[in-house]
ZAZAKE-699167 format. One record per residue: residue in one letter; y, z, x negated of N, C-alpha, C in turn. Coordinates in steps of 0.1 Angstrom, whole numbers, padded with zeros to 4 digits, always signed. Layout:
BEGIN
AYZXYZXYZX;...
// end
This chain:
BEGIN
M-0012-0001-0009+0002-0001+0000+0014+0000-0009;I+0020-0010-0006+0035-0011-0013+0045-0005-0004;Q+0053+0004-0010+0067+0008-0002+0076+0004-0011;T+0090+0002-0007+0102+0001-0014+0111+0010-0009;I+0116+0018-0020+0128+0028-0015+0139+0024-0025;T+0151+0028-0023+0164+0026-0030+0165+0041-0034;I+0169+0043-0048+0173+0056-0051+0187+0055-0061;D+0194+0065-0061+0206+0067-0068+0204+0076-0079;I+0205+0069-0093+0203+0078-0103+0216+0087-0105;I+0214+0097-0106+0226+0109-0109+0226+0115-0123;N+0214+0116-0127+0213+0120-0142+0207+0110-0150;N+0211+0106-0163+0204+0095-0172+0191+0101-0176;K+0188+0115-0174+0174+0118-0177+0164+0112-0167;A+0169+0110-0155+0158+0104-0145+0156+0091-0151;V+0164+0080-0155+0161+0069-0160+0149+0066-0168;R+0149+0076-0179+0136+0076-0188+0126+0080-0179;L+0125+0089-0170+0113+0095-0163+0108+0081-0155;I+0116+0075-0150+0112+0061-0143+0106+0052-0148;Q+0112+0050-0163+0108+0041-0172+0090+0045-0176;D+0091+0059-0177+0076+0063-0181+0067+0061-0169;L+0072+0063-0156+0061+0057-0145+0058+0042-0147;E+0069+0035-0151+0066+0022-0149+0055+0017-0159;I+0059+0026-0172+0049+0022-0183+0034+0025-0179;L+0035+0036-0170+0020+0040-0167+0014+0032-0155;Q+0023+0022-0150+0022+0015-0140+0018+0021-0127;L+0026+0032-0123+0024+0038-0113+0037+0032-0104;I+0048+0026-0107+0061+0021-0102+0062+0008-0107;R+0068-0001-0101+0074-0014-0105+0090-0013-0102;V+0098-0015-0112+0114-0013-0111+0118-0026-0109;H+0128-0030-0101+0136-0042-0096+0148-0039-0100;K+0155-0044-0107+0170-0041-0108+0178-0052-0102;E+0189-0047-0093+0198-0056-0088+0212-0057-0091;K+0220-0066-0091+0232-0066-0097+0241-0058-0087;Q+0248-0047-0094+0256-0038-0089+0270-0045-0082;S+0274-0055-0088+0284-0062-0082+0283-0069-0069;S+0273-0076-0069+0268-0083-0054+0262-0074-0046;A+0261-0061-0048+0253-0053-0037+0265-0046-0030;I+0276-0043-0037+0287-0036-0030+0300-0045-0033;T+0304-0050-0019+0319-0056-0020+0325-0052-0010;T+0338-0043-0016+0347-0040-0007+0360-0047-0003;N+0364-0047+0008+0376-0055+0012+0389-0045+0012;W+0394-0041+0000+0402-0031-0002+0414-0031+0008;E+0421-0045+0009+0431-0046+0018+0428-0044+0032;A+0418-0045+0037+0413-0043+0052+0411-0029+0053;K+0404-0024+0041+0401-0008+0044+0413-0001+0045;Y+0424-0004+0037+0437+0006+0037+0450+0001+0043;K+0448-0012+0049+0459-0018+0057+0463-0007+0066;G+0477-0004+0066+0482+0005+0078+0482+0017+0072;A+0474+0020+0060+0474+0034+0060+0487+0042+0053;M+0493+0034+0048+0509+0039+0043+0519+0033+0049;Q+0528+0038+0051+0542+0032+0058+0552+0027+0047;K+0561+0019+0050+0571+0012+0044+0580+0022+0040;Q+0583+0027+0029+0595+0037+0024+0602+0030+0014;S+0616+0035+0014+0626+0032+0003+0619+0037-0010;L+0626+0029-0019+0622+0036-0033+0626+0049-0036;Q+0637+0050-0031+0645+0066-0032+0636+0076-0024;E+0631+0070-0013+0622+0082-0007+0610+0085-0014;V+0603+0072-0020+0592+0075-0029+0595+0084-0039;D+0605+0081-0048+0608+0088-0058+0611+0103-0056;S+0620+0105-0046+0621+0122-0044+0609+0129-0040;Q+0599+0120-0032+0586+0128-0030+0578+0131-0043;L+0579+0122-0051+0571+0121-0064+0578+0135-0071;N+0591+0135-0074+0595+0146-0079+0592+0158-0074;E+0591+0160-0059+0588+0173-0052+0573+0177-0057;L+0566+0166-0057+0551+0170-0061+0549+0173-0076;R+0557+0166-0083+0558+0170-0099+0563+0187-0099;N+0572+0189-0093+0578+0201-0094+0568+0213-0088;E+0559+0209-0080+0549+0219-0072+0544+0223-0084;W+0537+0213-0094+0527+0217-0105+0535+0227-0114;E+0549+0228-0117+0553+0234-0127+0555+0248-0124;
// end
């Protein structure tokens, strides 16, 4: 019986373990291109997320934020 699963590697040590399992012929690894797997339309995702502001308003807000950290 063949099952296909997708996993996310969180720690690089897991890669070595997976390679060892492949060497033992317990699993078969198929690598997929990361760029083709995830395509995000950033413009559509964030369109309308910010309101248009004058340069002075943005500069004033940035100064306020910077002063909060001091």
